[in-house]
N, C-alpha and C positions, 0 to 999 in steps of 0.2 A: 687696526688700532692707531691712535695718534690724532693729530689735528684733522677735523672732518668738516671744516668750514665750507668746502665745495663738494661735499659728498664723496670725496676720494677714498674714504674708509667704509662707505656704505656699499658693500658688495651686493650686486644684483641677485635677487633670489634664485634666478635660473642658472647662476654660475656655480654648479656643483660638481663639474667634471673637468676643472682646469688642469692642464698638464704643464703649464708654464705661466709665470706672472712677471710683470715689470712695473716700475713706478717712475713717473715723470714729476714735473712740478705741479702739484695740486690735482693730479689725475692718476688713474690706475688702469692697467690693461691685463687681460687674461687671454690665454690661447687654449682653445678647446681641442679635443682629439679629432674633431671633424675638420680642423684647419680653419675654423672660424675664430675671428678676433672680437672680443667684447671690451669696451672701454667705458669708464665712468669717472665722474668728478667734474672739474671745470671744463667748459667747452670753449675756452678762448682759442681763437684760430681754428675752430671746429675740430679740435684735437680729439674730442670724445665721439665724433661722428665718423665711425669707420666706414669708408666708401663701400658701396655695394659690390664692387668688383674685387674686393680683397678676399681671396679664398685660397685654399690649398697652402696655408701658411704652416711652416715648421719651426719658426723661431721669431721672437719679437724683441725689440729694443726701443728705449725711449730716450729722447733728448729733453730739453727743458719744456718745449711745447710742440714737439713733433714726434711722430711714431714711425718706426721702421718695421717692415715685415719681410722676412726671408721666406720665399715660396719654395715648394718642393722641386721646382724646375731649376733652382739656382739663381733665379732673378729676385730683385728687390722692389718692393713697393713702399711708398711713404705718403704721409698726409699730415696736416697741421701747419704750423708756422713755417713759412718759406721765405722770410724776409732776407735771409742770407744765402738762399739757394740750398738749404739743408734738406729740403724735400724734393729737390729736382735730381732724379737718378741719372747718373752719367749714361750717355748713349752707349749701347753695346755691352753694358755690365752684365756678365753671366758667370756661371761656375762659382757662385758665392756660397760659402759654407758657414759664415757668421757675420753678424752686424752689431754695431754699437753706435750710440748716439750721445753727443755732447750737447752743450747748451745751444750752439748755433751751427753745428757741423755733424757730419755722419761718416762712419767708417764701414768698410766691407772687407772681409777677409776672403780671398779667393782660394780655390782648391790647390793652386800651384804655390801657395805660401806667400803671395804678394798681397798688398793692401791697396784699395781704392779709397780716396777721401774726397769729400766735397762739402761745400758750405763755406762758412767764414767764422771769424771770431768777433769778440767785442770790439767795436770800432772799425771792423772790417779788415783787420790786419791778417787774418787767416793763418796765424802761426800753427794752429792745430792741424791744418791739412798740408803743411809743407813737409812732406815725408822725408825722412833721412835718406841720403843717397845709398843706393844698392841694398835697401832693406828687403830681405827675402828670407825664406825658411821660417816663416811665422806660423805659429800654431794656435794663437789666441790673441784677441784684441780687447781693449777697454778704452772707454772715452770718459774723461772727466769734464769739469766745467769748461776749461779752456786748454786742456792738454790731453795727450793720447799716450797709450802704452801698448807695446807689442811684446808678447811672450814668444820667444823663438823656440824651435823644437830642440835646441841644445840646452834649454833650461835657463837661458839668460834673458834679461829684460832690456828693451830699448824704449826711451821716452822722448817726446818732443812736444813743442807748443809753448804756451806761456809758462814761465818758470819764476813767477813772482815770489813764491814761498819755498822754492827748492823742490817742487813736486816732480820736476824732471831730472833731478840729480840722483840717478840710480846709485845706490850704495856700491862702493868698490867691492869687487869680488862676490857680488850677489849671484849665486848659481843654484842649480837644482830646484828651480821654481816650477810649480805645476799649475798655478792659477794666479790671476791678477785681477785687481779692481782699482778703479779710479774715482775719487771723490771730487768735490768742487776744487780743492786746492791741495790735495794730498794723494798719495798712492800707496797701494798695499800689494804684497806678494806672499803667497802661500808656498812654503817649501815642501819638498818631498818628505821631510821628517816631521811634518805637522806643525812646524813653527811658522810664525808670521813676521814679516819685516815691513816696516812702515817708514815713509819719509814725506817731507813737505810740511804744510802748515800744522802747527801743534798747539795752537793757543788754547784749545779745550781738551788737550790730552788725547 
């Protein structure tokens, strides 16, 4: 549901067994139990044309106009817009357990709790991929428009990247976080007690 100007809300009739979904800018993607990825909506930068060699996928993530696929062997594949290198997977990247896509950059969480980042930001400054020093012990990642979040296994959150609206100003004493999400210019944290904390751009509440 929602705006369907590019067919992004018109789910293909054969997608009846999806086990995961993700949304980019004007396009949608579903992961099937077979490890096959299906995409529909706009085809700018061929983002809706899933390469034939994309198989054995266990998780998906979307950027503005690029797609990331985490394969069962711990490697990552990508397609779509690559103007900032966001679809060029770093050489030797393995043991990945999660992926996330921002507007023009990509993140991968490795099994050892470290993060790999590639691509760039608006204007090429690349602040989203300038990882904080000694960042380790990460259990989950999220990518916003131009900023990134990491949830550490101790329940704390680390943020970096563009901070135009305070989206990287993690609230003081934020702990016991179990999940994170990043919007275009704001951030969200779900706590173990079921409450939500939000920070960043608040012009629309």
